[in-house]
C-alpha positions, 0 to 999 in steps of 0.5 A: 447663849447655854445660860441665857436658854437657863435663864428662861426656863427659871423664869419660864416656872417661876412666872407659871407657878405664881401663875398656879399659885395666884389663880388657881382658887380662883379656877376651881371657884370658876370650874364648880361654878362651870359644872353648877352643882347648887351654886347659885353666884360667885359668892356663894360657890365661894363660901360653901366651897369654905364651909365644906373644905375650908380653904385647903379646897380651893386648892383641890387640883393644884399640885399637878399643873404644879409640878407640870408647869416645868416641864409645859413652860420649857417645852413651849418655851424651847419649842419657838425658841428654835422654830424661830433660830430654825425659821431665820437660820432656814430663810438667810442660809448662814447658820452661824450668824444671828440673821435678824428677825422677820414678823412671819418668823415670828408669828411660825414660831408662835403659832407651831407653839400654840400647837404644840401648847395646846397638845401639851396644856388640854391633859394637863387641865383635865386631870386638873379639874378631876382632882378639883371637882372629886367631891361634889356631892353626888345623890347616892339612895336619897341622900347628899356623899362626898368622896374621893375619886383620885385618891391623886394625880396618876390615878385621873387618866 
């Protein structure tokens, strides 16, 4: 049983890391478009980010989500598994046996894991978005300037 939990953790980390690496460039474009800072459309945003910041601009703010995905997935998977196990054992009253799981156990365990997921994911998204948006141009005395507001994730909160 212990190795299965370790495999779950490793699979969650690898899957989470892959989703961050593949999805982050598109998320950066979406975040910049939502800010509404002079981008006409998606293709225009991609061109402007590439021209101003090179390929690395699409991966701005990725370090924190990539580093935190292991903790995030392990906590969410752990809460889900332990809640489901607790509900099944509480319903059957046999701590040693592995009682069958019901749809209601699955539903309640998913809801608890979802609440934990939102609680952990909100601050991670806030830091990620602040890092993604930090090189947006702003007006200072009539001239456009770009600046780095947050040199690292630890200064975003």
